[in-house]
C-alpha positions in Angstrom: 59.6 10.1 197.8 55.9 10.5 198.6 53.3 10.7 195.8 52.5 14.3 196.7 56.2 15.3 196.6 56.4 13.6 193.2 53.4 15.6 191.9 54.9 18.9 193.1 58.2 18.0 191.4 56.4 17.2 188.2 54.6 20.6 188.4 57.9 22.4 188.6 59.3 20.4 185.7 56.1 21.2 183.6 56.6 24.9 184.4 60.2 24.8 183.3 59.3 22.9 180.1 56.4 25.3 179.5 54.0 22.4 179.0 50.7 24.3 179.5 48.3 21.4 179.3 50.3 19.1 181.6 50.8 22.0 184.1 47.1 22.7 184.1 46.2 19.1 184.8 48.8 18.8 187.6 47.5 22.1 189.2 44.0 20.7 189.1 45.2 17.6 191.0 47.2 19.6 193.5 44.1 21.9 194.1 41.9 18.8 194.7 44.5 17.4 197.2 44.8 20.7 199.0 41.0 21.1 199.2 40.7 17.6 200.8 43.5 18.5 203.3 41.8 21.7 204.2 38.3 20.2 204.5 39.5 17.3 206.7 42.3 19.2 208.5 44.8 16.4 207.8 47.9 15.7 205.8 47.1 13.2 203.1 49.2 10.1 202.8 49.9 8.2 199.5 46.7 6.1 199.8 44.5 9.2 200.2 46.3 11.0 197.4 45.7 8.0 195.2 42.0 8.1 196.1 41.9 11.8 195.0 43.6 10.9 191.7 41.1 8.0 191.2 38.2 10.4 191.8 39.5 12.9 189.3 40.1 10.1 186.7 36.5 9.0 187.2 35.3 12.5 186.6 37.4 12.8 183.4 36.0 9.5 182.1 32.5 10.7 182.8 33.1 14.0 181.1 34.6 12.3 178.1 31.4 10.2 177.7 29.2 13.3 178.0 31.3 15.4 175.6 31.3 12.5 173.0 27.5 12.3 173.2 27.3 16.0 172.6 29.8 15.9 169.7 32.3 18.2 171.4 35.6 16.7 170.1 37.6 19.7 171.3 36.6 19.1 174.9 37.1 15.3 174.5 40.7 16.0 173.5 41.3 18.3 176.5 39.8 15.7 178.9 41.9 12.9 177.3 45.0 15.0 177.8 44.2 15.5 181.5 43.3 11.8 181.9 46.7 10.7 180.5 48.5 13.0 183.0 46.4 11.7 185.9 46.9 8.1 185.0 50.7 8.5 185.5 50.1 8.9 189.2 48.1 5.7 189.6 49.8 2.5 190.8 50.4 -0.3 188.3 47.0 -1.8 187.4 46.4 -5.5 188.1 45.7 -8.0 185.4 42.3 -9.7 185.1 43.8 -12.9 186.5 45.3 -11.1 189.5 42.0 -9.4 190.2 40.1 -12.8 190.0 42.6 -14.3 192.5 42.1 -11.3 194.9 38.3 -11.6 194.6 38.4 -15.4 195.3 40.7 -14.8 198.3 38.5 -12.1 199.7 35.4 -14.3 199.4 37.2 -17.1 201.2 38.5 -14.7 203.9 35.0 -13.2 204.5 33.4 -16.6 204.5 30.8 -15.3 202.1 28.0 -17.6 201.3 25.7 -15.5 199.1 24.8 -12.1 197.7 24.0 -10.8 201.2 27.7 -11.0 202.1 28.8 -8.7 199.2 29.4 -5.7 201.5 31.9 -7.7 203.6 33.8 -8.9 200.5 33.9 -5.4 198.9 35.1 -3.9 202.1 38.1 -6.3 202.0 38.7 -5.7 198.3 38.5 -1.9 198.5 41.3 -1.8 200.9 43.5 -4.2 198.9 42.8 -3.0 195.4 42.3 0.7 195.8 43.7 2.4 192.7 45.0 -0.8 191.3 41.8 -2.1 189.7 38.5 -0.7 188.4 36.1 -1.3 191.4 33.1 -1.4 189.1 34.5 -4.5 187.3 35.6 -6.0 190.7 32.0 -5.5 192.0 30.5 -7.2 189.0 32.9 -10.2 189.5 32.0 -10.5 193.2 28.3 -10.3 192.4 28.6 -13.0 189.8 30.6 -15.3 192.1 28.3 -14.8 195.1 25.1 -15.3 193.0 26.1 -19.0 192.4 
């Protein structure tokens, strides 16, 4: 079953169970997927759907930070609820050790010698780790290793 089909099934289940918060988050996700499909005139595959989910997760995390700074606990709770629903559609996250191994393998594969090769390494890692690791953390690790 494709990820998009799973999301549609989950929306139907949330409707039947009358879970308003969960249903709202799933509808937001489906709207973002549909918007991307219409904009690019393509049918999204699982990797592209994961990228949309990842983008929405980043937006929620940013919103949570902003709302906490403003003292809006009601909105923080709403965003956290949406974030937990969206996280269910992400692939299993890699451990720190697995990420470190992937970073080392990508550096070796790219033949990276210094910081000027960071783009090559990140290009390789983005394809391998999309949705399975926080790319900000990965980028920091690559930068640290290439600076040596």
